N, C-alpha and C positions, 0 to 999 in steps of 0.2 A: 504494500500500500504506500502511496506517495506520502511525502513528508507532511503535506497540508491536510491529511486525513486524521490519523489517530493521535499524533503527538504534537500537533500545532499548539496545543495549550501550553506546552513547555517552552515554546519559542516566542510567544506573544509578548508584547510589552507589558510591563508591570501594570500600567494604567488600564490597558485593554483587558487584561485578565482579571484584575481585582475589582474594578469599578468601585461600588460601595459595599461589596460583600466583605464580611469580617474575616480576618485571618488570625492565626496564632501570634500573639504578641505583636512585634513590629516586623516580623519576617514575612516575605511574600509566600503565598501558599505553595509554590513549587519548590521551595527549599526548606520549609519548616519540617523538622523531624517529627515522626509519628510518636509523640510522647507517650501515648497509651501503651506502646509496646516496649518502651525502654531502650529502643535501638536507634541508631543514627541513620537508618535507611531513609531515603527521600521518597515522597509519594510516587515519583516516576518509577522507582524500583519496586516499591511495595504494591503498586496498583498495576504493574505490567501484565499480570494474568488477566485482568479485565480487558485490557487492550487486545490481547491475543484472542480472547473469547469473542469480543465484538467483531473483530476482523473476520473470524471464521464464519459468523452468521452472514456478514455482508458478502463474502466470497461465495457462500452457498445460495445466495439469492433470497434469503429470508427477510431481508430489509435493505433498502437502498443505503441507509446510513443511520447514525444514532448520535445523540449527545448524552453523556453520562456524567452525573455529579455525585459526589459523596460528601456529606456534611457530618461533622463530629464535634461535640462540645461547643456549639455555637459558631463554628467556622467551616468554611468551604475548604476541604483538604484535598480534593481531587476533582479535576474536570477533564473530560476527553471528548474530542469532536472527531467524528469518523464518517468516511464515505461521502455519499451524495445526498442532496436534498431532493433532487429530481433526476429522473432518467429519460423522460420524454416530455416535450418534444426534443429536448436536448439535455445532456448531462450537466448538472450544476453542482458545485461542491456544497457540502453541509458546512454551516458556520455557527458560531455562538449566537449570532443575531437572527437565526432562522426562527420564523413564527410557525408554531404547530397548531393543528386542530386537536384540541385536548380531549375531545369526545366526552366520555363519561366522567372524566375528572371534573367536568362542570358540576356534577352532583355534589362533590365534597368540597371543592374549592370555592364555589359560588353559591349554589342554592342552599345547602345545609347551613353554612354560617350566616347567610342572609336571614334565613328563617329563625335561627337561634338568637339573633339580635332581638327579635320580637318576643321570643320566650324570656330572655333576660328582662325585657321591659314589662312583662306580665300580661301580654296580649292573649296567651293561650297556655294550656297545660298539655304535657306530652300525651296524656291518656284521655284527652278530650276528643270526642268524635269530630272528624273533619266537617261533618254536616252542620255542626253548631255554628260554624263561621261561613259555610258555603252550603246552604240548604239543598241546592240542586244536586250536589255530589251524592246525596243519599240514594239516588235512583238505582234500580236493579240490585238491591241487596247490599248497598255500600254504607248503610246508616250506622253500622257498628265499627267501621274502620276508623282507627284513631291516628293522630299525628305520629305517634311512636311507630305504629305499624307501617306507615308509609316510609319513614326514615330508615327502618331496619329491614324493609322488604318482606314483611310478614303480613301484608294486607290481603293476600290471596288473589290479587289481580294478575291477569296474564302479563307476559313480557312486554307487549307493546299494543298500541291501538291498531285497528285494521288498516293495512296498507295495500290490500288486494285491488281496490278500485281507486281511480285518480281522485284526489282532493287537494285543495290548497287553502291556506289562510289560518291565522291564529284562532279565529272564532270557530272554525271547523274543528281544529284540534281540541279546543275547549269542549265542544259538543261531544266529541268522541271520548274524551275522558269521562264526562258525565254519563255517557251511554255505556261505558264499560261495565262488565259483570265479573265478579270474583269467580275464579275456578276452584277455590278452596275456601272453607270457612275462615273469616278474618282471624288472624292471630295464631293459626295452627301450622302453617307451612312457610318455609323460606323459599320464595320465588323471586329472583332478581327481575325487577320490572321497571321499564322506563316510565310507565304510567304513574308509578308512585311519585317520581320526581317531576313529571309534568304537572301533577296536582300540587306538589309543594311549591313549584314555581308560580302557579296561579295564586296560591295562598300568600306568597311574598307580595305579589302585586295587589292582592286584596288589602293586606295590612298597610302597605306603603303608599298605595294610590299612585304608584309609578311603574313603568315598564321594568321588567326584571333587569335588563341590561343597564338602564339608567340607575336603578337602585344600587346594583353591584358596583358600578363605576364610582358612585359617590360614597358608598358606605363600606365597601370591601377593598377595592383596588386602590383608591386614592389615599386612604389612611396609611397604606404600606408603601406608597410611592411606586406602584406597579403601572407605569404609564405606557408600557408596551403590550398591555393585555386588555382583552375585552371581547365583546361580541361584534359581529359584522365588520371585519377588517376593511379598511378603505382600499380603493384601487391602487393607491400609492404604495401599499405594502406588498403588492403582488410579486414584486421582484425578490422578496425575502421570505415568502411563504413556502412551506413544504407542501406540494400538492398531494392529494390523495389518489383516488382512482377514477376511472371512467364512469360517468353517470349513465343513466338509461338511454341517453341520446348520443353516447359515444364521445362526450366532452369531458376532459380531465377537470376534476374539481380542484380549483386553485384559488383559495381564499373564500370558497363557498363551503359551508358545513357539510361534512360527509354523511352524517346521520340523516336518513331519509325523512323521518318524522319532523325533526328540527328544520330541515330544509323546506319541507312543505309549509311549515309555520312561519317562514320568513327569516330563519336563521337564529332566532332567540327562543330558547326553551329551557325548562328547569333541568333537563337531563343531558343536554348537549348544546353545543354552539359556541363555547368559549375557546378563544385562541390565546396563546401565550408564547413566550420565549424561554430558552433555558435560563437566562439571567433572572427574569421575573419569577419563574417557577422556583428557582433556588432561593431567591429572597423570600418568597412565600413560605417555603419549607423552613428556612431559618427562623422567620418570625414566629411560625407555629411552634417550633421546638423551644424557642426562647420563652414564649408565653407558658408553655407546658412545664418547663423547668424552673419557672419563677424568675427568669432574667428580664431585664428591660426589653420591651417589645412593643411594636406598633400593631400587633395582631388585634383585629377589631372585636375580640370577645374576651370575657374574663377567663382567668385560669380555671376556675371551677367549672365553667361551662365547657371549656375544651376538654377537661378531664372527663366530664360526663359523656361527651360525644365520642371519646376514643376508648371507652371501656364498655363491656357488654351491656346492651340495652334492649335486646330482643324481648318480646313479651313472654316467650316461653323460656324460663330460666334454665330448664333442663335440656334445652335444645342443643344439638350438635353443631348447627350452623350458627356461629356467634358473630353478631354484628353490633357495632356502635351506632351512633346516630349519623347515618350516611357512610361511615367508615367500615371497611371490611376488617375483621379480626381473624376468624378461622372458618373458612368455607372452601369450596372447591375453586374459588377465585383467588385463593391466597398464595399462589405459587410465587409471586414476587417477594415473599418473606424469605425464600431461600431455605437452605438446610441448617442455618445457624441462628438467625434471629428467632426469638421464642414466640410461642403463642402469648398474646398480650401486646405484641407489637401490632401495628395497624397500617392500612394503606388502601390503595385503590388503583384500578387500571382503567384505561380507555381503549375502545375498540380499534382505533387507528394505530395503536402501538405505543401509547403513553402509559407511564406508571410512576407512582410515588409510594415508598414504603418507609415507615418511621419505627424506630425502636427506642421508646422512652427510657428503657433500662440502661442502655449504653449511651443514650443521648446522640443517636445517629439517624441519618436519613439517606436514602438512595433514590435518585431520580434517573429514569431512563425515558428519553423522548425519541420516538421513531415515527416514521410514516410507513409502516410495514405494509399497508394496503396499496401502496404505489407500485406499479400503475394498474395492476389487474386484480387486486384484492386477494392475492394468493400468498402473501408473506405471512410469516408466523414467528412471533418473538416470545412465546410462552416459556420455552426452555431458556432463552437468553435472559429473561427477567429473573428466573430462579437462579441461574448460574452467576449472574453479575452480583446479585444480593449476597450469595454465598461467598464469592471472592472478595467483595467489599468487607464483609464481616471478618474474614480471615486477615485481610490487610490491616484492619483496625485491632487485631490481636484478640478477637472475641471468641475464637474457636473453642478455647478451653472452658468457657462458661457454659456452652451448649444451650 
């Protein structure tokens, strides 16, 4: 792989690499020793297995490229930029400035914290029926579904609204959420459902009297200084966006949300539609961990609220599928935890190939951003997510803890 793929992070200028991200002491991140291991190895040496693993997946055609960061104890300790952001109509290099369609990370980075701001303000209780605030939602046996059930995917609702026939518009999406019918009794089964977060996005709009994207920009992104993130990226950003795949008309989705439901709704929805960069996503991750660990942070929720969201909250306490409020803890979606980060760590994935995983016990976070669906939807980064998390934990000296 050429020098500007995997290891360009170690050749960039100090300013370009660091930006406003914290580092250990006064040392730049690429020379700071990994103090947790007690050795003098640099991140370039300790994290080299991650680079080899990512290169292997790119060579195998599993993803065009990737950006990986590892954070530990409030600092960015590793970043790698690999491969290409686009293969068609021309090959373009992946960069630190690339904008990604974050897919279902929208659920946990935008919709869940937006809603929980209203919980902090006393607007609702987690075990309140959704229909108390949105009476129409009760249709077709949904009167017993609570806010907690939506946040933990225990509502019993199917995975998505009907997409078999053509439809467009936010109002039609709203109508289809209202018309949805549970497949299981509410509170009894874990079924990952976009309808849950479509509904939660509409609740945010109900409480705020603002469109979800406007509320998120003002109350989630702006407080953390994430000015490269949001919904509906402008045409001016097209040159730095990682395209996804061909749509039903044979056109590459480039700055247009990949998720078909969000796309039909105009690009803004509670379950998908958020775009962000590696730098902004890393800043988000650091702010979240700083808040969770009691350090100074601009994260726009209280520490106690974030602790609630990232610990088991599913209505069935004896359930084997363990979910926080939005966040995944232990389900069949938890492969980004790797083989070392323990149950009790948490994270989430996005269909386009994005993922974040946090381990509050070691004060660590691993970010992997890819557009694995480019250009034909056949890429797969499930094993890559697992392996990168495992290798990151080993590089941080966590293997002995298990």
